[in-house]
C-alpha positions in Angstrom: -12.7 41.1 -45.4 -15.7 41.5 -43.0 -16.0 37.8 -42.7 -12.3 37.6 -41.8 -12.2 40.5 -39.4 -15.3 39.4 -37.3 -13.6 36.3 -35.8 -10.5 38.3 -35.0 -12.6 40.9 -33.3 -14.4 38.3 -31.3 -11.2 36.6 -30.5 -9.7 39.8 -29.1 -12.8 40.4 -27.1 -12.7 36.9 -25.6 -9.0 37.3 -24.9 -9.5 40.6 -23.1 -12.4 39.2 -21.1 -10.4 36.1 -19.9 -7.3 38.2 -19.2 -9.3 40.5 -17.0 -10.7 37.4 -15.3 -7.3 35.9 -14.6 -6.0 39.2 -13.4 -8.4 39.0 -10.4 -6.8 38.2 -7.1 -6.6 34.6 -6.2 -8.9 35.1 -3.1 -11.6 36.6 -5.3 -11.4 33.9 -7.9 -11.5 31.2 -5.1 -14.5 32.9 -3.5 -16.4 32.9 -6.9 -15.5 29.3 -7.5 -16.7 28.3 -4.0 -20.0 30.0 -4.6 -20.5 28.2 -7.9 -19.3 24.8 -6.7 -20.1 24.9 -3.0 -21.4 21.3 -3.0 -18.0 20.0 -4.1 -16.2 22.0 -1.4 -18.6 20.7 1.3 -17.8 17.1 0.2 -14.0 17.7 0.4 -14.2 19.1 3.9 -14.2 15.7 5.8 -11.3 14.5 3.7 -9.2 17.7 4.5 -10.2 17.4 8.2 -9.0 13.8 8.3 -5.6 14.5 6.7 -5.1 17.6 8.8 -6.0 16.0 12.1 -4.6 12.5 11.7 -1.8 12.9 9.1 -0.3 16.4 9.3 -1.2 17.2 12.9 0.9 14.4 14.4 4.0 15.6 12.5 4.4 18.2 15.2 5.1 15.3 17.6 7.9 13.9 15.4 10.4 16.1 17.3 10.0 13.7 20.2 12.6 11.6 18.3 15.1 14.3 18.9 14.3 14.9 22.5 14.4 12.9 25.8 10.6 13.0 26.1 9.0 13.2 29.5 5.2 13.4 29.7 5.3 15.8 32.7 7.5 18.2 30.8 5.7 18.1 27.5 7.2 18.0 24.0 8.8 21.4 24.0 9.9 21.2 27.6 11.7 17.9 27.2 15.5 18.2 26.8 16.9 18.2 23.2 19.3 15.3 22.6 19.7 15.5 18.8 20.4 12.2 17.0 21.2 10.3 20.2 18.3 7.8 19.8 19.1 7.2 16.2 22.7 6.4 17.0 21.5 4.1 19.8 19.2 2.3 17.4 21.8 1.9 14.7 24.3 0.6 17.2 21.8 -1.8 18.8 22.1 -5.6 18.4 18.5 -5.5 17.3 19.1 -3.2 14.3 20.3 -5.8 11.9 17.7 -8.3 12.9 14.6 -6.1 12.7 15.8 -4.5 9.4 16.6 -7.9 7.9 13.3 -9.4 8.9 11.3 -6.3 7.7 13.0 -6.3 4.3 12.7 -10.1 3.9 8.9 -10.0 4.7 8.4 -7.0 2.4 10.2 -8.7 -0.5 8.3 -12.0 0.0 5.0 -10.0 -0.1 6.2 -8.1 -3.2 7.2 -11.3 -5.0 4.2 -13.5 -4.1 1.4 -11.3 -2.8 1.5 -8.4 -5.3 1.2 -10.5 -8.5 -1.5 -12.8 -7.0 -4.5 -10.4 -7.6 -3.2 -9.8 -11.2 -3.3 -13.5 -11.9 -6.7 -13.9 -10.4 -8.1 -11.0 -12.4 -6.7 -12.5 -15.6 -8.2 -15.9 -14.8 -11.6 -14.4 -14.0 -11.5 -12.3 -17.2 -11.1 -15.5 -19.2 -14.2 -17.1 -17.7 -17.1 -16.9 -20.1 -19.7 -18.1 -17.6 -20.6 -14.9 -15.8 -22.4 -16.6 -12.9 -19.4 -18.8 -12.2 -17.1 -15.7 -12.4 -19.2 -13.8 -9.9 -19.2 -16.8 -7.6 -15.5 -17.0 -7.6 -15.2 -13.2 -7.0 -17.5 -13.4 -4.0 -15.7 -16.3 -2.5 -12.3 -14.7 -2.9 -13.6 -11.3 -1.5 -14.9 -12.8 1.7 -11.7 -13.3 3.7 -10.9 -9.6 3.3 -13.9 -8.7 5.5 -12.9 -11.1 8.3 -11.5 -9.4 11.4 -7.7 -9.8 11.8 -8.3 -11.0 15.3 -10.5 -13.8 14.0 -8.0 -14.6 11.2 -5.2 -14.9 13.7 -7.3 -17.1 15.9 -8.1 -19.4 13.0 -4.4 -19.6 12.0 -3.4 -20.5 15.6 -6.1 -23.2 15.7 -5.3 -24.7 12.3 -1.5 -24.8 12.8 -1.5 -25.7 16.5 -0.3 -29.1 17.7 -3.7 -30.7 17.1 -4.8 -28.4 14.2 -6.1 -29.5 10.8 -3.0 -28.3 8.9 -0.7 -29.9 11.4 -2.5 -33.2 11.3 -2.5 -33.1 7.5 1.3 -32.8 7.4 1.6 -35.4 10.2 -0.1 -37.8 7.9 3.0 -37.5 5.6 5.4 -38.1 8.5 5.9 -34.7 10.2 6.0 -34.7 14.0 2.9 -32.9 15.3 3.8 -29.6 17.0 2.8 -25.9 17.0 4.0 -24.8 13.6 4.1 -21.1 14.6 6.8 -21.8 17.1 9.1 -23.2 14.3 11.2 -20.6 12.6 11.0 -22.3 9.3 7.2 -22.3 9.1 6.4 -18.8 10.3 7.1 -16.9 7.1 5.3 -19.4 4.8 2.2 -19.3 7.1 2.3 -15.5 7.2 2.7 -15.0 3.4 0.2 -17.6 2.4 -2.5 -16.3 4.7 -1.8 -12.8 3.5 -2.5 -13.9 0.0 -5.6 -15.7 1.0 -6.9 -12.5 2.7 -6.1 -10.0 0.0 -6.1 -11.7 -3.4 -9.8 -11.2 -4.0 -10.0 -7.6 -2.8 -6.9 -6.7 -4.7 -8.2 -8.1 -7.9 -11.1 -5.6 -8.0 -9.0 -2.7 -9.4 -7.4 -5.0 -12.0 -10.8 -6.3 -13.1 -11.9 -2.7 -13.6 -8.8 -1.9 -15.6 -9.5 -5.0 -17.8 -12.9 -3.6 -18.6 -11.3 -0.5 -20.1 -9.3 -2.4 -22.8 -10.7 -1.9 -26.3 -12.2 -5.2 -27.5 -11.2 -4.4 -31.0 -7.6 -5.1 -30.1 -8.6 -8.7 -29.2 -10.4 -9.0 -32.5 -7.4 -7.7 -34.4 -5.0 -10.0 -32.6 -7.3 -13.0 -33.3 -7.3 -12.1 -37.0 -3.5 -12.0 -36.9 -3.6 -15.6 -35.5 -2.9 -14.8 -31.9 -4.3 -17.3 -29.4 -5.6 -16.5 -25.9 -2.1 -16.8 -24.4 -0.5 -14.4 -26.9 -3.5 -12.0 -26.5 -2.9 -12.0 -22.8 0.8 -11.0 -23.2 0.4 -8.6 -26.1 -3.0 -7.0 -25.4 -4.2 -7.6 -21.9 -1.0 -7.0 -19.9 0.0 -3.9 -21.8 -3.5 -2.6 -21.4 -3.4 -2.8 -17.6 0.3 -2.0 -17.2 -0.2 1.6 -16.2 -2.4 0.4 -13.3 0.2 -2.2 -12.3 2.9 0.4 -12.3 1.0 2.8 -10.2 0.1 0.1 -7.6 3.7 -1.0 -7.6 4.9 2.5 -6.8 2.4 2.7 -4.0 3.5 -0.7 -2.7 7.2 0.5 -2.7 6.1 3.5 -0.6 5.2 1.0 2.2 8.1 -1.3 1.5 9.4 -1.4 5.1 6.0 -0.6 6.8 5.2 -4.3 7.5 1.8 -4.3 9.2 2.4 -5.0 12.9 -1.2 -6.2 13.8 -1.1 -9.6 12.3 2.5 -10.3 13.3 1.8 -9.2 16.8 -1.0 -11.7 17.0 1.1 -14.5 15.7 4.6 -14.1 16.9 6.2 -15.2 20.1 9.7 -15.2 21.6 10.3 -18.6 19.9 10.0 -17.1 16.4 11.4 -13.5 17.1 14.4 -14.4 15.0 12.3 -14.2 11.8 9.1 -12.3 13.0 10.5 -9.3 14.8 10.2 -6.3 12.4 10.5 -2.6 12.8 6.8 -2.1 13.6 6.8 -4.7 16.4 10.0 -3.4 17.7 8.5 0.1 18.0 5.5 -1.3 19.7 7.5 -3.1 22.4 9.9 -0.2 23.0 7.2 2.6 22.9 4.2 1.1 24.5 5.5 -1.8 26.7 8.8 -0.3 27.8 7.7 3.4 27.7 10.7 4.5 25.7 8.7 7.0 23.6 11.6 9.0 22.1 13.5 5.9 21.1 10.4 4.4 19.5 9.7 7.7 17.7 13.2 7.7 16.3 12.8 4.2 14.9 9.4 5.0 13.4 10.8 8.2 11.8 13.7 6.2 10.3 11.1 3.8 8.9 9.2 6.7 7.3 12.3 8.1 5.7 13.2 4.8 4.2 9.6 4.4 2.8 9.8 7.9 1.2 13.1 7.0 -0.3 11.7 3.8 -1.8 8.7 5.7 -3.1 10.6 8.5 -4.8 13.1 6.0 -6.3 10.3 3.8 -7.7 8.5 6.8 -9.1 11.7 8.1 -10.8 12.6 4.8 -12.3 9.0 4.3 -13.5 9.0 7.7 -15.2 12.3 7.0 -16.9 11.7 3.4 -17.9 8.0 3.1 -18.8 7.1 4.0 -22.4 4.2 6.2 -21.4 6.1 7.8 -18.5 3.6 6.4 -15.9 4.3 7.8 -12.5 2.5 9.3 -9.5 4.1 12.8 -9.8 
């Protein structure tokens, strides 16, 4: 009986000790944890400062979208106009065009750009010669570190009237001209150069996920007679599927936030029909035409749509995926 009662006595003592510990006020428990792990809290300070200053702080200025903002009056001193700027944007002749172009470019990037790093990671993973694999990785990483200004200049030079790409197609009968000024060429140029820039850098996380797959699964699949292609579909892809789903959800959260920098450097009035997106529209109205409230309303609409896509993709992933993979 003594051997049985001793653990129970020790268990009750442990329970009373931990119950008293958790009954402490939150502020006291936080202070004790900060004293024990002060190094970790110091490391997280710059991250918190960044988000507070650059992410949460600007939210105060979101009310500009509901005011007729005048710099001399300040944010709170500017007259409140409610949803006037939103109604003006929705009724504008530009609304359909910028929304259509934004969604079109986002879908093209989702279809072609998102799977590209996955394919590259799978191909590199199949390479047995490690030096060749490292060389391929290095070459594909390099474009990511080139300044967007330099990339845009290279594109303009290559697809100009006398550029290398233009002359290549002219050899097959195309009339030499500036390809960026042609509506039909703008989107293929934009998407293909996006893939060239991001495919190597995007493959890093998938290569890391591939390293976490148990090699015994490949051995078992080989014993069952599965070739390399079947192993890819039944072992490799399921092994990195949680990573793919998480990145897909994050991509959906920026579905209509098409980066304006590259498009601004490449577009012109001749291709606005396909290149003018919400980000460039906000830039022109807000910074060039000084319609700050109108531009803020358009930007806020963009953010709401992004959040809607993010929550929808996260909900569907949690309901559909076998392991309930989701962000939250």
